[in-house]
N, CA, C and O atoms as CSV, one atom per row, in Angstrom:
chain,resi,resn,atom,element,x,y,z
A,1,MET,N,N,-2.520,-74.359,-86.468
A,1,MET,CA,C,-2.499,-74.208,-87.910
A,1,MET,C,C,-3.839,-74.705,-88.448
A,1,MET,O,O,-4.386,-75.687,-87.947
A,2,THR,N,N,-4.356,-74.045,-89.444
A,2,THR,CA,C,-5.676,-74.402,-89.951
A,2,THR,C,C,-5.664,-74.654,-91.455
A,2,THR,O,O,-6.484,-74.120,-92.202
A,3,ILE,N,N,-4.714,-75.478,-91.875
A,3,ILE,CA,C,-4.769,-75.925,-93.263
A,3,ILE,C,C,-5.893,-76.950,-93.323
A,3,ILE,O,O,-5.842,-77.989,-92.665
A,4,ALA,N,N,-6.895,-76.645,-94.114
A,4,ALA,CA,C,-8.083,-77.486,-94.176
A,4,ALA,C,C,-7.930,-78.622,-95.181
A,4,ALA,O,O,-8.423,-79.726,-94.952
A,5,SER,N,N,-7.253,-78.355,-96.285
A,5,SER,CA,C,-7.014,-79.411,-97.270
A,5,SER,C,C,-5.692,-79.151,-97.966
A,5,SER,O,O,-5.229,-78.014,-98.059
A,6,ASP,N,N,-5.098,-80.225,-98.450
A,6,ASP,CA,C,-3.814,-80.157,-99.136
A,6,ASP,C,C,-3.854,-81.234,-100.213
A,6,ASP,O,O,-3.850,-82.424,-99.900
A,7,SER,N,N,-3.892,-80.827,-101.474
A,7,SER,CA,C,-4.011,-81.797,-102.559
A,7,SER,C,C,-3.103,-81.402,-103.711
A,7,SER,O,O,-2.533,-80.312,-103.733
A,8,GLY,N,N,-2.984,-82.294,-104.646
A,8,GLY,CA,C,-2.127,-82.044,-105.802
A,8,GLY,C,C,-0.664,-82.090,-105.417
A,8,GLY,O,O,-0.302,-82.413,-104.285
A,9,GLN,N,N,0.162,-81.759,-106.387
A,9,GLN,CA,C,1.605,-81.742,-106.138
A,9,GLN,C,C,2.275,-80.835,-107.141
A,9,GLN,O,O,1.664,-80.392,-108.114
A,10,GLY,N,N,3.518,-80.571,-106.892
A,10,GLY,CA,C,4.289,-79.740,-107.798
A,10,GLY,C,C,4.294,-78.293,-107.370
A,10,GLY,O,O,3.989,-77.946,-106.229
A,11,SER,N,N,4.645,-77.477,-108.311
A,11,SER,CA,C,4.837,-76.072,-108.036
A,11,SER,C,C,4.162,-75.265,-109.130
A,11,SER,O,O,4.196,-75.665,-110.294
A,12,PRO,N,N,3.563,-74.164,-108.796
A,12,PRO,CA,C,3.531,-73.490,-107.498
A,12,PRO,C,C,2.493,-74.131,-106.579
A,12,PRO,O,O,1.757,-75.033,-106.979
A,13,THR,N,N,2.453,-73.646,-105.347
A,13,THR,CA,C,1.413,-74.024,-104.400
A,13,THR,C,C,0.403,-72.889,-104.346
A,13,THR,O,O,0.749,-71.759,-103.998
A,14,LEU,N,N,-0.833,-73.185,-104.686
A,14,LEU,CA,C,-1.912,-72.209,-104.539
A,14,LEU,C,C,-2.433,-72.307,-103.115
A,14,LEU,O,O,-2.761,-73.397,-102.647
A,15,VAL,N,N,-2.510,-71.183,-102.428
A,15,VAL,CA,C,-3.089,-71.123,-101.093
A,15,VAL,C,C,-4.404,-70.366,-101.231
A,15,VAL,O,O,-4.416,-69.158,-101.468
A,16,LEU,N,N,-5.513,-71.092,-101.081
A,16,LEU,CA,C,-6.841,-70.537,-101.302
A,16,LEU,C,C,-7.462,-70.116,-99.971
A,16,LEU,O,O,-7.526,-70.900,-99.025
A,17,MET,N,N,-7.917,-68.867,-99.918
A,17,MET,CA,C,-8.504,-68.306,-98.701
A,17,MET,C,C,-9.925,-67.847,-98.999
A,17,MET,O,O,-10.173,-67.193,-100.012
A,18,HIS,N,N,-10.847,-68.188,-98.126
A,18,HIS,CA,C,-12.275,-67.939,-98.326
A,18,HIS,C,C,-12.669,-66.505,-97.973
A,18,HIS,O,O,-11.896,-65.755,-97.377
A,19,PHE,N,N,-13.898,-66.148,-98.359
A,19,PHE,CA,C,-14.427,-64.833,-98.014
A,19,PHE,C,C,-14.848,-64.799,-96.551
A,19,PHE,O,O,-15.093,-65.840,-95.942
A,20,PHE,N,N,-14.929,-63.603,-95.995
A,20,PHE,CA,C,-15.289,-63.402,-94.594
A,20,PHE,C,C,-16.692,-63.959,-94.351
A,20,PHE,O,O,-17.658,-63.523,-94.978
A,21,GLY,N,N,-16.791,-64.912,-93.449
A,21,GLY,CA,C,-18.071,-65.524,-93.144
A,21,GLY,C,C,-18.230,-66.909,-93.748
A,21,GLY,O,O,-19.265,-67.542,-93.542
A,22,SER,N,N,-17.259,-67.395,-94.473
A,22,SER,CA,C,-17.344,-68.692,-95.136
A,22,SER,C,C,-16.353,-69.659,-94.493
A,22,SER,O,O,-16.032,-69.528,-93.312
A,23,SER,N,N,-15.875,-70.617,-95.260
A,23,SER,CA,C,-14.855,-71.562,-94.816
A,23,SER,C,C,-14.174,-72.148,-96.054
A,23,SER,O,O,-14.477,-71.774,-97.187
A,24,HIS,N,N,-13.262,-73.060,-95.810
A,24,HIS,CA,C,-12.540,-73.710,-96.909
A,24,HIS,C,C,-13.476,-74.439,-97.870
A,24,HIS,O,O,-13.112,-74.694,-99.018
A,25,HIS,N,N,-14.676,-74.774,-97.407
A,25,HIS,CA,C,-15.630,-75.499,-98.267
A,25,HIS,C,C,-15.989,-74.727,-99.536
A,25,HIS,O,O,-16.412,-75.326,-100.524
A,26,GLU,N,N,-15.828,-73.416,-99.516
A,26,GLU,CA,C,-16.163,-72.620,-100.699
A,26,GLU,C,C,-15.342,-73.042,-101.916
A,26,GLU,O,O,-15.762,-72.807,-103.049
A,27,TRP,N,N,-14.191,-73.655,-101.705
A,27,TRP,CA,C,-13.290,-74.013,-102.798
A,27,TRP,C,C,-13.461,-75.444,-103.297
A,27,TRP,O,O,-12.777,-75.836,-104.243
A,28,GLU,N,N,-14.339,-76.231,-102.703
A,28,GLU,CA,C,-14.431,-77.656,-103.037
A,28,GLU,C,C,-14.664,-77.939,-104.517
A,28,GLU,O,O,-14.082,-78.880,-105.055
A,29,ALA,N,N,-15.486,-77.162,-105.178
A,29,ALA,CA,C,-15.750,-77.407,-106.600
A,29,ALA,C,C,-14.542,-77.085,-107.475
A,29,ALA,O,O,-14.384,-77.659,-108.553
A,30,ALA,N,N,-13.694,-76.174,-107.018
A,30,ALA,CA,C,-12.530,-75.773,-107.810
A,30,ALA,C,C,-11.348,-76.724,-107.665
A,30,ALA,O,O,-10.514,-76.812,-108.566
A,31,LEU,N,N,-11.265,-77.430,-106.556
A,31,LEU,CA,C,-10.093,-78.275,-106.300
A,31,LEU,C,C,-9.817,-79.296,-107.394
A,31,LEU,O,O,-8.665,-79.411,-107.812
A,32,PRO,N,N,-10.798,-80.041,-107.881
A,32,PRO,CA,C,-10.500,-81.019,-108.934
A,32,PRO,C,C,-9.979,-80.378,-110.224
A,32,PRO,O,O,-9.305,-81.038,-111.015
A,33,LEU,N,N,-10.282,-79.127,-110.432
A,33,LEU,CA,C,-9.816,-78.430,-111.626
A,33,LEU,C,C,-8.394,-77.923,-111.487
A,33,LEU,O,O,-7.746,-77.596,-112.481
A,34,LEU,N,N,-7.910,-77.858,-110.259
A,34,LEU,CA,C,-6.599,-77.271,-110.000
A,34,LEU,C,C,-5.545,-78.283,-109.577
A,34,LEU,O,O,-4.382,-78.153,-109.959
A,35,ASP,N,N,-5.926,-79.283,-108.800
A,35,ASP,CA,C,-4.905,-80.110,-108.167
A,35,ASP,C,C,-4.191,-81.077,-109.108
A,35,ASP,O,O,-3.246,-81.747,-108.693
A,36,ASP,N,N,-4.621,-81.163,-110.359
A,36,ASP,CA,C,-3.837,-81.957,-111.302
A,36,ASP,C,C,-2.754,-81.107,-111.955
A,36,ASP,O,O,-1.947,-81.620,-112.731
A,37,ARG,N,N,-2.729,-79.817,-111.648
A,37,ARG,CA,C,-1.757,-78.888,-112.236
A,37,ARG,C,C,-0.707,-78.412,-111.246
A,37,ARG,O,O,0.411,-78.070,-111.632
A,38,CYS,N,N,-1.077,-78.391,-109.943
A,38,CYS,CA,C,-0.163,-77.876,-108.922
A,38,CYS,C,C,-0.657,-78.329,-107.558
A,38,CYS,O,O,-1.709,-78.957,-107.441
A,39,ARG,N,N,0.104,-78.007,-106.546
A,39,ARG,CA,C,-0.329,-78.261,-105.171
A,39,ARG,C,C,-1.339,-77.184,-104.796
A,39,ARG,O,O,-1.158,-76.013,-105.128
A,40,VAL,N,N,-2.403,-77.584,-104.102
A,40,VAL,CA,C,-3.458,-76.653,-103.708
A,40,VAL,C,C,-3.762,-76.855,-102.224
A,40,VAL,O,O,-4.091,-77.955,-101.782
A,41,VAL,N,N,-3.644,-75.772,-101.476
A,41,VAL,CA,C,-3.897,-75.781,-100.042
A,41,VAL,C,C,-5.051,-74.822,-99.776
A,41,VAL,O,O,-5.075,-73.715,-100.314
A,42,THR,N,N,-6.012,-75.242,-98.945
A,42,THR,CA,C,-7.059,-74.321,-98.518
A,42,THR,C,C,-6.870,-74.021,-97.039
A,42,THR,O,O,-6.466,-74.885,-96.261
A,43,LEU,N,N,-7.167,-72.794,-96.668
A,43,LEU,CA,C,-7.065,-72.362,-95.276
A,43,LEU,C,C,-8.438,-71.986,-94.750
A,43,LEU,O,O,-9.314,-71.562,-95.505
A,44,ASP,N,N,-8.612,-72.147,-93.452
A,44,ASP,CA,C,-9.737,-71.535,-92.760
A,44,ASP,C,C,-9.193,-70.326,-92.028
A,44,ASP,O,O,-8.200,-70.416,-91.306
A,45,MET,N,N,-9.845,-69.206,-92.219
A,45,MET,CA,C,-9.423,-67.969,-91.585
A,45,MET,C,C,-9.914,-67.935,-90.143
A,45,MET,O,O,-10.890,-68.608,-89.812
A,46,PRO,N,N,-9.252,-67.159,-89.273
A,46,PRO,CA,C,-9.636,-67.106,-87.860
A,46,PRO,C,C,-11.134,-66.848,-87.678
A,46,PRO,O,O,-11.717,-65.949,-88.284
A,47,GLY,N,N,-11.728,-67.677,-86.817
A,47,GLY,CA,C,-13.136,-67.536,-86.500
A,47,GLY,C,C,-14.071,-68.340,-87.385
A,47,GLY,O,O,-15.284,-68.317,-87.175
A,48,PHE,N,N,-13.534,-69.054,-88.375
A,48,PHE,CA,C,-14.388,-69.749,-89.337
A,48,PHE,C,C,-13.895,-71.176,-89.573
A,48,PHE,O,O,-12.715,-71.474,-89.390
A,49,GLY,N,N,-14.805,-72.045,-89.979
A,49,GLY,CA,C,-14.443,-73.432,-90.301
A,49,GLY,C,C,-13.725,-74.102,-89.147
A,49,GLY,O,O,-14.197,-74.082,-88.011
A,50,ARG,N,N,-12.594,-74.689,-89.444
A,50,ARG,CA,C,-11.806,-75.388,-88.423
A,50,ARG,C,C,-11.007,-74.425,-87.546
A,50,ARG,O,O,-10.323,-74.854,-86.616
A,51,ALA,N,N,-11.090,-73.145,-87.834
A,51,ALA,CA,C,-10.351,-72.132,-87.065
A,51,ALA,C,C,-11.277,-71.302,-86.176
A,51,ALA,O,O,-10.957,-70.161,-85.841
A,52,THR,N,N,-12.413,-71.865,-85.796
A,52,THR,CA,C,-13.373,-71.093,-84.997
A,52,THR,C,C,-12.797,-70.650,-83.664
A,52,THR,O,O,-13.211,-69.622,-83.129
A,53,GLU,N,N,-11.852,-71.401,-83.118
A,53,GLU,CA,C,-11.266,-71.053,-81.826
A,53,GLU,C,C,-10.178,-69.993,-81.917
A,53,GLU,O,O,-9.717,-69.496,-80.890
A,54,ILE,N,N,-9.767,-69.643,-83.114
A,54,ILE,CA,C,-8.707,-68.642,-83.288
A,54,ILE,C,C,-9.344,-67.263,-83.380
A,54,ILE,O,O,-10.195,-67.016,-84.235
A,55,ALA,N,N,-8.930,-66.377,-82.500
A,55,ALA,CA,C,-9.463,-65.013,-82.481
A,55,ALA,C,C,-8.685,-64.134,-83.453
A,55,ALA,O,O,-7.565,-64.461,-83.848
A,56,GLY,N,N,-9.291,-63.023,-83.828
A,56,GLY,CA,C,-8.576,-62.050,-84.638
A,56,GLY,C,C,-9.222,-61.793,-85.976
A,56,GLY,O,O,-8.854,-62.400,-86.982
A,57,PHE,N,N,-10.188,-60.890,-85.987
A,57,PHE,CA,C,-10.876,-60.544,-87.234
A,57,PHE,C,C,-10.275,-59.326,-87.916
A,57,PHE,O,O,-10.816,-58.850,-88.914
A,58,ASP,N,N,-9.175,-58.817,-87.399
A,58,ASP,CA,C,-8.558,-57.636,-88.009
A,58,ASP,C,C,-7.496,-58.068,-89.022
A,58,ASP,O,O,-7.048,-59.214,-89.029
A,59,VAL,N,N,-7.114,-57.134,-89.864
A,59,VAL,CA,C,-6.164,-57.433,-90.948
A,59,VAL,C,C,-4.841,-57.957,-90.400
A,59,VAL,O,O,-4.312,-58.940,-90.919
A,60,ALA,N,N,-4.307,-57.332,-89.381
A,60,ALA,CA,C,-3.009,-57.752,-88.837
A,60,ALA,C,C,-3.063,-59.180,-88.307
A,60,ALA,O,O,-2.150,-59.965,-88.566
A,61,SER,N,N,-4.111,-59.532,-87.571
A,61,SER,CA,C,-4.229,-60.885,-87.016
A,61,SER,C,C,-4.386,-61.929,-88.114
A,61,SER,O,O,-3.761,-62.988,-88.061
A,62,MET,N,N,-5.210,-61.636,-89.098
A,62,MET,CA,C,-5.407,-62.594,-90.186
A,62,MET,C,C,-4.147,-62.737,-91.033
A,62,MET,O,O,-3.834,-63.825,-91.516
A,63,THR,N,N,-3.439,-61.645,-91.208
A,63,THR,CA,C,-2.163,-61.701,-91.942
A,63,THR,C,C,-1.180,-62.614,-91.218
A,63,THR,O,O,-0.555,-63.471,-91.842
A,64,ARG,N,N,-1.040,-62.438,-89.912
A,64,ARG,CA,C,-0.144,-63.301,-89.131
A,64,ARG,C,C,-0.588,-64.760,-89.207
A,64,ARG,O,O,0.247,-65.660,-89.291
A,65,HIS,N,N,-1.881,-64.993,-89.177
A,65,HIS,CA,C,-2.412,-66.355,-89.276
A,65,HIS,C,C,-1.974,-67.023,-90.584
A,65,HIS,O,O,-1.493,-68.156,-90.571
A,66,VAL,N,N,-2.136,-66.337,-91.688
A,66,VAL,CA,C,-1.749,-66.894,-92.985
A,66,VAL,C,C,-0.241,-67.115,-93.032
A,66,VAL,O,O,0.218,-68.163,-93.485
A,67,GLU,N,N,0.524,-66.146,-92.572
A,67,GLU,CA,C,1.986,-66.297,-92.567
A,67,GLU,C,C,2.410,-67.509,-91.741
A,67,GLU,O,O,3.298,-68.258,-92.147
A,68,ARG,N,N,1.780,-67.703,-90.588
A,68,ARG,CA,C,2.108,-68.862,-89.733
A,68,ARG,C,C,1.735,-70.177,-90.412
A,68,ARG,O,O,2.489,-71.148,-90.341
A,69,CYS,N,N,0.590,-70.213,-91.061
A,69,CYS,CA,C,0.170,-71.436,-91.762
A,69,CYS,C,C,1.143,-71.797,-92.881
A,69,CYS,O,O,1.532,-72.957,-93.022
A,70,VAL,N,N,1.532,-70.809,-93.668
A,70,VAL,CA,C,2.464,-71.042,-94.773
A,70,VAL,C,C,3.811,-71.517,-94.231
A,70,VAL,O,O,4.412,-72.449,-94.765
A,71,GLU,N,N,4.274,-70.868,-93.167
A,71,GLU,CA,C,5.558,-71.244,-92.572
A,71,GLU,C,C,5.496,-72.638,-91.946
A,71,GLU,O,O,6.394,-73.451,-92.160
A,72,ALA,N,N,4.457,-72.917,-91.185
A,72,ALA,CA,C,4.344,-74.215,-90.509
A,72,ALA,C,C,4.253,-75.367,-91.507
A,72,ALA,O,O,4.762,-76.457,-91.245
A,73,ALA,N,N,3.615,-75.135,-92.631
A,73,ALA,CA,C,3.492,-76.174,-93.659
A,73,ALA,C,C,4.717,-76.223,-94.571
A,73,ALA,O,O,4.797,-77.051,-95.479
A,74,GLU,N,N,5.664,-75.329,-94.318
A,74,GLU,CA,C,6.902,-75.249,-95.109
A,74,GLU,C,C,6.612,-75.125,-96.596
A,74,GLU,O,O,7.223,-75.798,-97.426
A,75,LEU,N,N,5.665,-74.250,-96.912
A,75,LEU,CA,C,5.304,-74.015,-98.307
A,75,LEU,C,C,6.272,-73.028,-98.936
A,75,LEU,O,O,6.703,-72.066,-98.299
A,76,ASP,N,N,6.606,-73.279,-100.190
A,76,ASP,CA,C,7.390,-72.304,-100.939
A,76,ASP,C,C,6.784,-72.183,-102.333
A,76,ASP,O,O,5.917,-72.971,-102.710
A,77,ASP,N,N,7.232,-71.216,-103.077
A,77,ASP,CA,C,6.667,-70.911,-104.392
A,77,ASP,C,C,5.146,-70.831,-104.291
A,77,ASP,O,O,4.419,-71.546,-104.981
A,78,VAL,N,N,4.687,-69.943,-103.413
A,78,VAL,CA,C,3.279,-69.812,-103.065
A,78,VAL,C,C,2.610,-68.707,-103.870
A,78,VAL,O,O,3.171,-67.630,-104.070
A,79,ILE,N,N,1.404,-69.001,-104.323
A,79,ILE,CA,C,0.516,-67.989,-104.900
A,79,ILE,C,C,-0.701,-67.925,-103.994
A,79,ILE,O,O,-1.437,-68.902,-103.855
A,80,LEU,N,N,-0.908,-66.763,-103.376
A,80,LEU,CA,C,-2.054,-66.572,-102.496
A,80,LEU,C,C,-3.269,-66.183,-103.324
A,80,LEU,O,O,-3.187,-65.306,-104.183
A,81,VAL,N,N,-4.399,-66.838,-103.064
A,81,VAL,CA,C,-5.646,-66.545,-103.759
A,81,VAL,C,C,-6.683,-66.201,-102.692
A,81,VAL,O,O,-7.111,-67.062,-101.924
A,82,GLY,N,N,-7.073,-64.945,-102.659
A,82,GLY,CA,C,-8.040,-64.511,-101.672
A,82,GLY,C,C,-9.348,-64.112,-102.317
A,82,GLY,O,O,-9.370,-63.468,-103.366
A,83,HIS,N,N,-10.439,-64.502,-101.678
A,83,HIS,CA,C,-11.775,-64.132,-102.148
A,83,HIS,C,C,-12.310,-63.045,-101.225
A,83,HIS,O,O,-12.432,-63.252,-100.018
A,84,SER,N,N,-12.624,-61.898,-101.791
A,84,SER,CA,C,-13.182,-60.770,-101.066
A,84,SER,C,C,-12.203,-60.297,-99.987
A,84,SER,O,O,-11.075,-59.924,-100.309
A,85,PHE,N,N,-12.611,-60.306,-98.719
A,85,PHE,CA,C,-11.763,-59.754,-97.659
A,85,PHE,C,C,-10.406,-60.449,-97.595
A,85,PHE,O,O,-9.401,-59.803,-97.299
A,86,SER,N,N,-10.360,-61.741,-97.863
A,86,SER,CA,C,-9.070,-62.424,-97.791
A,86,SER,C,C,-8.149,-62.012,-98.941
A,86,SER,O,O,-6.949,-62.279,-98.892
A,87,GLY,N,N,-8.697,-61.365,-99.975
A,87,GLY,CA,C,-7.841,-60.768,-101.002
A,87,GLY,C,C,-6.969,-59.673,-100.405
A,87,GLY,O,O,-5.800,-59.527,-100.761
A,88,ARG,N,N,-7.551,-58.914,-99.500
A,88,ARG,CA,C,-6.767,-57.885,-98.789
A,88,ARG,C,C,-5.690,-58.543,-97.938
A,88,ARG,O,O,-4.567,-58.043,-97.854
A,89,ILE,N,N,-6.026,-59.648,-97.314
A,89,ILE,CA,C,-5.043,-60.367,-96.506
A,89,ILE,C,C,-3.904,-60.867,-97.395
A,89,ILE,O,O,-2.738,-60.780,-97.011
A,90,ALA,N,N,-4.229,-61.384,-98.566
A,90,ALA,CA,C,-3.190,-61.830,-99.504
A,90,ALA,C,C,-2.240,-60.679,-99.851
A,90,ALA,O,O,-1.026,-60.866,-99.932
A,91,MET,N,N,-2.805,-59.497,-100.054
A,91,MET,CA,C,-1.946,-58.349,-100.369
A,91,MET,C,C,-1.047,-57.966,-99.213
A,91,MET,O,O,0.112,-57.617,-99.435
A,92,THR,N,N,-1.542,-58.020,-97.984
A,92,THR,CA,C,-0.692,-57.650,-96.845
A,92,THR,C,C,0.373,-58.706,-96.580
A,92,THR,O,O,1.494,-58.369,-96.200
A,93,VAL,N,N,0.041,-59.975,-96.774
A,93,VAL,CA,C,1.057,-61.034,-96.649
A,93,VAL,C,C,2.147,-60.799,-97.683
A,93,VAL,O,O,3.331,-60.838,-97.351
A,94,ALA,N,N,1.769,-60.559,-98.916
A,94,ALA,CA,C,2.748,-60.329,-99.983
A,94,ALA,C,C,3.600,-59.095,-99.698
A,94,ALA,O,O,4.802,-59.096,-99.961
A,95,ALA,N,N,2.989,-58.054,-99.167
A,95,ALA,CA,C,3.730,-56.825,-98.870
A,95,ALA,C,C,4.752,-57.037,-97.759
A,95,ALA,O,O,5.750,-56.319,-97.699
A,96,ASN,N,N,4.524,-58.004,-96.883
A,96,ASN,CA,C,5.449,-58.295,-95.781
A,96,ASN,C,C,6.655,-59.115,-96.210
A,96,ASN,O,O,7.618,-59.231,-95.452
A,97,GLN,N,N,6.622,-59.675,-97.386
A,97,GLN,CA,C,7.693,-60.549,-97.847
A,97,GLN,C,C,8.829,-59.753,-98.467
A,97,GLN,O,O,8.587,-58.808,-99.218
A,98,PRO,N,N,10.053,-60.121,-98.165
A,98,PRO,CA,C,11.188,-59.426,-98.772
A,98,PRO,C,C,11.254,-59.711,-100.283
A,98,PRO,O,O,10.842,-60.775,-100.744
A,99,THR,N,N,11.764,-58.770,-101.015
A,99,THR,CA,C,11.866,-58.960,-102.473
A,99,THR,C,C,13.144,-59.671,-102.831
A,99,THR,O,O,13.403,-59.919,-104.009
């Protein structure tokens, strides 16, 4: 699991995902503005940041990675926030969820 940071409390939980080629550090300036309002979790996507050892640069692999991170951290009432390519990942994760 590659949850890079977990701050704030309450609901909803924002799950912030970086752009392809970056890491969770891209969100550092935004965290103080958000974590007094809700729980904020940042992820490192496969191949980047703390997830450099995780393979899988395709949409399906990254989608499974995010789903596993959310499940392992037992997150609920989640809002996925994706920057650039991870925005597509957020959409595929959401599409996989039952209504």
